[in-house]
C-alpha positions as CSV (number, residue, x, y, z in Angstrom):
1,M,84.9,71.8,76.7
2,K,83.3,73.2,79.8
3,R,81.3,76.4,79.6
4,V,81.2,79.4,81.9
5,V,78.8,82.3,81.5
6,F,79.5,85.7,83.0
7,V,76.4,87.8,83.8
8,S,77.4,91.4,83.9
9,R,77.1,94.6,81.8
10,D,80.8,95.2,82.3
11,K,83.1,92.7,80.5
12,D,86.2,94.2,82.2
13,Q,84.7,93.3,85.6
14,F,85.7,89.7,85.3
15,A,88.7,89.9,83.0
16,V,91.1,88.3,85.4
17,V,88.7,85.4,86.2
18,E,87.9,84.9,82.6
19,Q,91.7,84.6,81.7
20,M,92.1,82.0,84.5
21,L,89.1,79.9,83.4
22,T,90.2,80.1,79.7
23,R,93.6,78.8,80.7
24,K,91.7,75.9,82.4
25,N,90.1,75.1,79.1
26,M,86.7,76.6,79.8
27,R,84.8,78.4,77.1
28,A,83.6,81.9,78.3
29,E,80.3,83.4,77.2
30,W,78.7,86.6,78.3
31,S,75.2,87.7,79.2
32,G,74.2,91.2,80.1
33,T,71.0,90.3,82.1
34,G,69.5,87.5,84.1
35,K,66.8,87.1,81.4
36,D,69.4,86.6,78.7
37,L,71.1,83.9,80.9
38,L,67.9,82.1,81.4
39,S,67.2,82.2,77.7
40,L,70.7,80.8,77.1
41,L,70.0,78.0,79.6
42,S,66.7,77.1,78.0
43,N,68.2,77.0,74.5
44,T,71.1,74.8,75.5
45,P,70.8,71.5,73.7
46,K,69.7,68.4,75.6
47,G,72.8,66.6,77.0
48,E,74.8,69.8,77.3
49,W,74.9,72.3,80.1
50,I,76.5,75.4,81.4
51,D,79.0,74.3,84.0
52,L,79.5,77.6,85.8
53,V,77.7,80.9,86.1
54,I,79.5,83.9,87.6
55,M,77.1,86.8,88.2
56,D,77.2,90.3,89.4
57,Q,75.2,90.8,92.6
58,T,73.5,93.8,91.0
59,L,71.9,93.1,87.6
60,P,69.7,95.5,85.6
61,D,66.7,93.1,85.5
62,M,66.7,91.0,88.6
63,G,68.5,90.3,91.9
64,S,71.2,87.6,92.2
65,R,69.1,85.4,94.5
66,P,66.1,85.1,92.2
67,L,68.5,84.5,89.3
68,V,70.3,81.7,91.3
69,E,66.9,80.2,92.1
70,A,65.9,80.2,88.4
71,V,69.3,78.8,87.2
72,I,69.1,75.9,89.7
73,A,65.5,75.2,88.7
74,Q,66.5,75.0,85.0
75,S,69.9,73.5,85.4
76,P,70.6,71.8,88.8
77,M,74.2,70.8,87.8
78,T,75.2,74.4,87.1
79,N,77.5,75.9,89.7
80,C,77.0,79.6,90.6
81,V,79.4,82.2,92.0
82,V,78.2,85.7,93.0
83,A,80.4,88.8,92.8
84,G,79.3,91.1,95.5
85,T,79.9,93.0,98.7
86,M,77.7,91.1,101.2
87,E,79.1,90.4,104.7
88,K,79.8,86.7,105.3
89,K,76.6,86.1,107.4
90,E,74.4,88.1,105.0
91,F,75.8,86.1,102.0
92,H,75.2,82.8,103.9
93,D,71.7,83.7,104.9
94,T,70.8,84.9,101.4
95,F,72.1,81.9,99.5
96,E,72.0,79.1,102.0
97,G,70.5,76.0,100.4
98,Y,71.0,77.2,96.8
99,G,74.4,75.7,96.2
100,V,76.2,79.0,95.5
101,L,79.9,78.1,95.7
102,M,81.2,81.3,96.9
103,Q,81.2,85.1,96.8
104,I,84.0,86.9,95.0
105,P,84.7,90.7,95.0
106,Q,82.8,92.7,92.4
107,H,86.1,93.5,90.7
108,P,88.2,90.4,91.4
109,K,92.0,90.6,91.3
110,E,94.6,87.8,90.6
111,A,94.4,86.5,94.2
112,D,90.6,86.3,94.0
113,A,90.9,84.3,90.7
114,R,93.4,82.0,92.4
115,D,91.0,81.5,95.3
116,L,88.2,80.6,92.9
117,E,90.5,78.3,91.0
118,A,91.4,76.5,94.2
119,H,87.8,76.1,95.2
120,L,86.8,74.9,91.7
121,D,89.7,72.4,91.7
122,K,88.7,71.2,95.2
123,I,85.2,70.3,94.0
124,G,86.3,68.9,90.7
125,A,84.5,71.5,88.6
126,L,87.6,72.1,86.4
127,S,88.4,68.5,85.6
């Protein structure tokens, strides 16, 4: 079963996305801080990995870009999605070259979950 980790202090924030991914047979886990996520990554047994990380743009202990950099350094096969409010150009300039799949709104709705699902299907991340 594929794993998704949500990084946010507010579990309600990603409820719609969590439901969609659970229906797609992904096991959802939660982390409240970037440090907790990095610990989870480092404690993941060899041969296993976290398939997807969906993180809030604003975390209590670090910014989303440094967290993406650290995730990619520890687990290059992990896909990342950032929930934020950046303009398209700012998002591109901030995350270019780091393999961030997309930005979703900070409080995604059903349509946003469908957009994410379509993007994940397109790259084969859900199969």
